[in-house]
Structures are given as C-alpha cells and as structure tokens.
C-alpha positions, 0 to 999 in steps of 0.5 A: 082030169085036170093036173096041176103041179104043186111045188114046195120049200120043205125040201127032204135032206135024206132019202127018206122022209116027209115033206108039206105043200100048199094047195089053194083055189080048191072046190068044195065037196070035191075028192082029189088025188095027188102023187109025190116027185122029186126031180134030182140032178145026176152030176152031169149036167142032167135030171132024173126024175123020181115018181112015188108008187103011192096015189094018195087022195082027200075030199074037201069039206064043204064051204062055209058061206062068206069064209074065204077058202084060202090066201086073199091075196091070190088070184085063181090058178087054172092048171095051164101056168108054167110055174106057180111058186110061194116064198116064206120067211126065215121062221119057216113054212107057214101061213103066217110068215108067207112072203109072195107067191108067184106065177112064172112064165118060161116064155116071157122070162118073168112072173105074170102075177106076183101076190102078197100080204103087206102089213106096218110089220113087214116094211119095218127093220133094217133087212137090206140085200141089194144083190141079185141072184136066180131063184134056187126053185126054178132052172137058170136056163128058164130065168133071164141073165141079169143076176150079176149084170144090168139090162145095160151091160147084158142087153146093151139098152141103159133104159131098164132096169131090174124092176121089182114085183114085189119091192124090197122095202115092203120086206124089210123085216126079214133077212131072208124075205127080203133076199127072196124080192132079189131073185131074177124071176121077181123083176121085169124089165122096167123103164128106169127114168120117169116110170120105176123112178117116177110114177110106179114108184110113187105108187109103191110109197102109196101102197106102204102108206096104206099100212104105216099108221096102223099095226094091224092093217092088212093089205093083200097086193097082186101086181105083174106086167101084161104083153098084150091084153085079152084079144089084143094084138099089141106089138112087143118090143125086145131086147137083144142079147149084146154081143159077147155077154151070153145073155139069156134069152137072145131076145127078151120081151119087154111088157107093154104094161104094168098093174097092181091091185089093192084088197082090204077087208072086215072081219066078223072073226073068221068071216069076211063081212065086207071088202074094198078093192083098187086097181091101177093099170099103166102104160109101160112108157114114161110119164113127167108131171103125172100122178098114179092116182090119174090111173086108178081103174077097178079090179075089174077092169084089170080082170078084163085086160089080163084074163086073171081071176084076182082075189079069188078067195073072196066070198061071192064071185065075179058075178055076185056077192062081196068079191063082186062089189069090191072089184067094182070100185073105181075110187081110191079115195074110197078105198083109202078109207075103207 
C-alpha cells in the first residue's frame, strides 16, 4: 500500500467540524482510503498528533478520453515527497482562486518545483508585500532563516538574493497571493547580478508577456531549482552560516541549475484538443549579454534532467497523445504563437 499525505488550508477553528483537502493525480477506477489527522502544539515546544478513528474510502470514475484529471500545471507526485502543498488567494480555498502548488524538500530547504496558472488578471493590480516570512504550514526549523535578513547577513555572502520561484509580479491582483510569494519556501539562494537580475528576470518578463495582451489566455507554469541531474554526480556548494547569526541550516546547499516550463492548451468545451509546451534550462552562473531564448529546450529535456513528470494531467502520457506531442516542442517562437 502506498501512503500519501495531503495537506489542507481549510483548518478547523473548534474542537470538532469538517474540512476538505484537494487530491490530484489519482488513477481512474481505483478505490482510495483516507484517514484524517492533525498535529497540534502542546504549548511547551512539542507537538501532539490527533488521528481520526474513522477510515473512509471513495472510488474514482473512469477517465474521459482527452479530459484533464487535475490542474494542468501540476507535475505527477510519487508519495515520496517531504511536503506537497497549495496556497489560495483571499477569496477562498477553491480551484478558481488557487495561487501556487509546491513540492518542498526538507533536505535542500527549497521547493523542488513550484506550479501555478498565469493570467493577465493575476498580474494586474497594486498588491505588494516585499516582506519575507515563514510558511505557516511548515515548522520553522525546516525553513531557511532568511525572513528578516539577507544571505549576506545570515551567511556572509552577498552574491545571492532570495530568488522567488512564483514571482511576486505574477500575483499583483490579490494581497494574500502576493504575500504568499514571500514565504521562505518560495525562494532559493540565487545569484543576484547577471542571473536573478538579468537572464532570469528577462524570462519572467517574457512569461508575463505571454498573457499581457489577451485577458482570456492562461499559461500554466512550473519552475524549480536542480542540485544534481538524474544520474549525475555534480558537486553541490554550500553557504556557511555567519558567526553569531544562528543561521538555519548552518550549511545551506546552492542549486547548480534552474529551470522553467510553460504550457498552453486549446479546448473544445471541457476537452483539451491540443497543447504546446516549452522549457528553459540554465546552469546557475552569471550570464552577460546573453538571451534566455538561447536556453529553450523541450519539456522532455527537463524531465530527463530532473526526473519529474511535468504537466502530468495532460491527456495522453510521455509516450503517446497530446502530452507527448506538446512536451517534444523546442521552439519558443512556435510556443508563443500557439
């Protein structure tokens, strides 16, 4: 039996009640069993786990051909992730107001992928937080301690900035969504000069340009760092906590690569009829006088490097159908005009 933990933001405010959680990437015609549990502070720095006596079940229906079974931006999950979560905007925990999903690693103190839909409406507005804070759903000891100070202060290295994975500029319409982009779990140590402030920023501008002229356009985005490629033995460098700063962790790994993937789809009612995707892959280094367009790759390439199954809710799979066709594309120009 495979066990998977699914988290919810729909928290109880009393000793009893009901809550819901979103479950994605389920198989058709399959019976699943579930049991609720809560972790509650005991007020003395420890935690108590309360487990429901009831085990429930439900059976999924048959898949309708060429109909997505979940949010299109989501990679597949395996059940081996440390923490997979999702944030919503201030209008409630519903699919319509989803902000971003993330796969957080306790080993790397980073989200190995962050996935979200992008529309013109989400990038339009004046929401602005600019204040880093801890993710309230994860113990602070499992998050890097740079909410009040920079990497230069906490690790004595000004090379790196707190680089967003879901950019704050992609979430300007909603104060809650914008604030959530400033959680420590949504950043990594990213070279500031000539990377975060250069080629990566230009790619994020291009990301928003995909939806800026069409209010109905939706682009599905997934992005992340990579420390080693599949089968690779790359050396991982570490930032060392500055003396007297109580940096957590004392040795923080720095990504060797960064990647981003985009997806567009065409619909007939609720059915996806075609799709196009494109990826970008960068070594984590400085780039001078170089364009992000030179680093366009297929989504297949990113999957081979990371081991993730991206856009797993597209119809078909990696060997046939719409997903295979979309993820083989390597042309940025073709993707833009899709």
